[in-house]
C-alpha positions in Angstrom: 8.0 -10.5 15.6 11.2 -8.6 15.3 11.0 -5.0 16.3 13.3 -2.5 14.6 13.3 0.9 16.3 13.6 3.5 13.6 16.4 6.0 13.9 16.9 8.5 11.1 20.7 8.1 11.1 20.3 4.4 10.3 17.6 4.9 7.6 19.5 3.3 4.8 20.5 0.3 6.8 16.9 -0.2 8.1 15.4 0.1 4.6 18.0 -2.4 3.2 17.3 -4.9 6.0 13.5 -4.6 5.6 13.7 -4.9 1.8 15.9 -8.0 2.1 13.2 -9.6 4.3 10.5 -8.7 1.7 12.6 -10.4 -1.0 12.6 -13.5 1.3 8.8 -13.5 1.4 8.5 -12.0 4.8 5.9 -9.5 6.0 6.9 -6.1 7.3 4.8 -3.6 9.3 5.8 0.0 8.4 4.6 3.5 9.0 2.7 5.5 6.4 1.2 9.0 6.3 -1.9 7.5 7.8 -1.7 4.4 10.0 0.8 1.5 10.0 0.8 -0.6 6.9 1.6 -4.2 6.2 4.0 -4.9 3.4 4.9 -8.0 1.4 6.4 -8.1 -2.1 3.4 -7.5 -4.3 5.1 -9.5 -7.1 5.4 -12.7 -4.9 2.2 -14.8 -5.0 3.3 -16.9 -1.9 3.9 -13.7 0.1 0.6 -12.2 -1.0 -1.3 -15.3 0.2 0.6 -15.1 3.4 -0.5 -11.5 3.8 -4.2 -12.6 3.6 -3.6 -15.3 6.2 -1.9 -12.8 8.6 -4.8 -10.4 8.4 -7.5 -13.1 8.3 -8.7 -11.3 5.2 -11.2 -12.8 2.8 -9.5 -13.6 -0.6 -12.4 -11.8 -2.3 -11.3 -8.5 -0.8 -8.7 -6.4 -2.8 -5.5 -5.0 -1.3 -3.9 -1.8 -2.5 -0.2 -1.4 -3.3 2.5 1.3 -2.9 4.3 1.8 -6.2 7.9 3.0 -6.3 7.1 5.5 -9.0 4.4 6.7 -11.4 6.3 5.0 -14.2 6.0 1.7 -12.4 2.3 2.3 -11.7 1.8 2.6 -15.5 3.3 -0.9 -15.9 0.5 -2.5 -13.9 -2.5 -0.3 -14.5 -4.2 1.6 -17.3 -4.0 5.3 -17.0 -5.9 8.2 -18.6 -5.3 12.0 -18.4 -7.5 12.4 -15.3 -5.5 9.7 -13.4 -2.2 11.4 -14.4 -3.4 14.8 -13.3 -4.5 13.4 -9.9 -1.2 11.6 -9.3 0.9 14.6 -10.4 -1.1 16.9 -8.0 -1.5 14.7 -4.9 1.3 12.1 -5.0 3.1 11.6 -2.7 0.1 12.0 -0.4 -3.1 10.6 1.0 -4.6 9.5 -2.4 -5.3 5.9 -3.6 -6.1 5.6 -7.3 -8.2 2.6 -8.3 -7.4 1.9 -11.9 -8.1 -0.9 -14.4 -5.4 -3.6 -14.3 -3.0 -3.1 -17.3 -3.1 -5.2 -20.3 0.1 -7.1 -21.2 1.1 -7.3 -17.5 4.5 -8.8 -16.9 4.0 -12.6 -16.6 5.7 -12.6 -13.2 3.2 -10.1 -11.8 0.0 -11.7 -13.3 -0.9 -14.1 -10.5 -0.1 -11.8 -7.5 -1.8 -8.7 -9.1 -4.9 -10.8 -10.0 -5.0 -11.9 -6.3 -4.5 -8.4 -4.9 -7.2 -7.1 -7.3 -9.5 -9.9 -6.0 -10.4 -10.5 -9.7 -12.2 -7.1 -9.8 -10.1 -6.1 -12.8 -8.9 -3.0 -10.9 -5.9 -2.3 -8.6 -5.5 0.4 -6.0 -2.2 2.4 -6.3 -0.6 4.6 -3.6 2.5 6.8 -3.1 2.4 7.8 0.6 4.0 11.0 1.9 6.3 8.9 4.1 10.0 8.4 3.4 10.1 4.9 5.0 7.1 3.6 3.0 8.4 5.1 -0.3 12.0 4.0 0.2 10.9 0.5 1.0 9.2 0.2 -2.4 12.0 1.9 -4.2 14.7 -0.3 -2.6 12.7 -3.4 -3.4 12.2 -2.2 -6.9 8.6 -3.5 -7.0 5.3 -2.5 -5.4 4.6 -3.4 -1.8 1.2 -4.0 -0.3 -0.4 -1.0 1.4 -3.1 -2.7 3.5 -3.3 -1.6 7.1 -1.3 -3.6 9.7 -4.3 -4.9 11.6 -6.5 -8.0 11.8 -9.4 -7.8 9.5 -12.3 -6.1 11.2 -10.1 -4.6 13.9 -9.1 -0.9 14.3 -6.1 0.5 12.4 -2.8 0.5 14.3 -1.0 3.8 15.0 1.9 2.3 17.0 4.1 -0.8 17.3 2.3 -1.6 20.6 -1.1 -1.6 18.8 0.3 -4.1 16.3 1.8 -6.3 19.0 -1.4 -6.3 21.0 -3.5 -7.4 18.0 -1.2 -10.2 16.8 0.1 -11.4 20.2 -2.0 -14.6 20.2 -2.2 -15.2 16.5 -0.7 -18.1 14.6 0.1 -15.7 11.7 1.6 -12.3 12.3 4.0 -9.8 10.8 7.7 -10.9 10.8 9.1 -7.4 11.3 7.8 -4.1 12.7 9.6 -0.9 11.8 8.8 1.0 15.0 8.6 4.7 14.1 6.8 5.7 17.2 3.2 6.7 17.7 1.6 8.1 14.5 -0.9 10.9 14.5 -4.4 9.6 13.9 -5.4 10.6 10.4 -8.2 9.6 8.1 -7.3 6.8 5.7 -6.4 8.0 2.2 -9.1 9.3 -0.2 -10.0 6.4 -2.5 -10.8 7.4 -6.1 -11.8 5.1 -8.9 -10.8 6.4 -12.4 -12.0 4.4 -15.4 -12.6 6.1 -18.8 -14.4 9.3 -18.2 -15.9 8.1 -14.9 -14.5 9.3 -11.6 -16.0 8.0 -8.4 -15.1 8.7 -4.8 -15.1 5.3 -3.1 -13.9 6.6 0.3 -13.7 10.2 1.6 -10.3 11.0 3.2 -8.0 14.0 3.7 -8.4 15.1 0.0 -11.9 16.4 -0.6 -14.2 15.4 -3.5 -14.1 19.1 -4.6 -10.3 18.9 -4.9 -10.5 15.7 -6.8 -13.1 16.9 -9.4 -11.4 20.2 -9.8 -8.0 18.6 -10.5 -9.2 15.7 -12.7 -11.1 18.0 -15.1 -8.7 20.9 -15.1 -7.2 22.0 -18.5 
């Protein structure tokens, strides 16, 4: 594992180097507004399969993605007015929207998005309130995976040391860690399924159910 100590004055160079690694199919651990996440290029099926191996994650479990923009999110998922209101209000922030996978998906994205959705027909989209996470997706120009940078079933990681400790003796591990120091321990993002007129809170996080309902059904 290569450790890159994050320094604000070298932000552009660090993002460019990490995005280059993602384009090469590598896995990058990066800070988010909750815990550290694990990114691969969500449009690269080989990289996506590698991600599952690193985490020891069952292929039947979905993985969410960070989208570089709402416009890009609309390329890979089907939106309705409620989803648009929630994204406008809470993005960037600790909200994951679980939406139906879009029809007419770009052919290059079909296999990786199908795998990331674990054939559920839905995909989880995020825009974290973290400049490193967002600029990584923007520089790549495609979604990056937003799963936590830990072994499946193990605690979330809030520092580079946590990640190193978990993966030290593993055959598969992140290629690069962007070390932004110890993160404050926060709840994972609020997970909300939006399909048709149905809104369901799948996981309670920093954004309350009351806030979600009020925003989704506002005029």
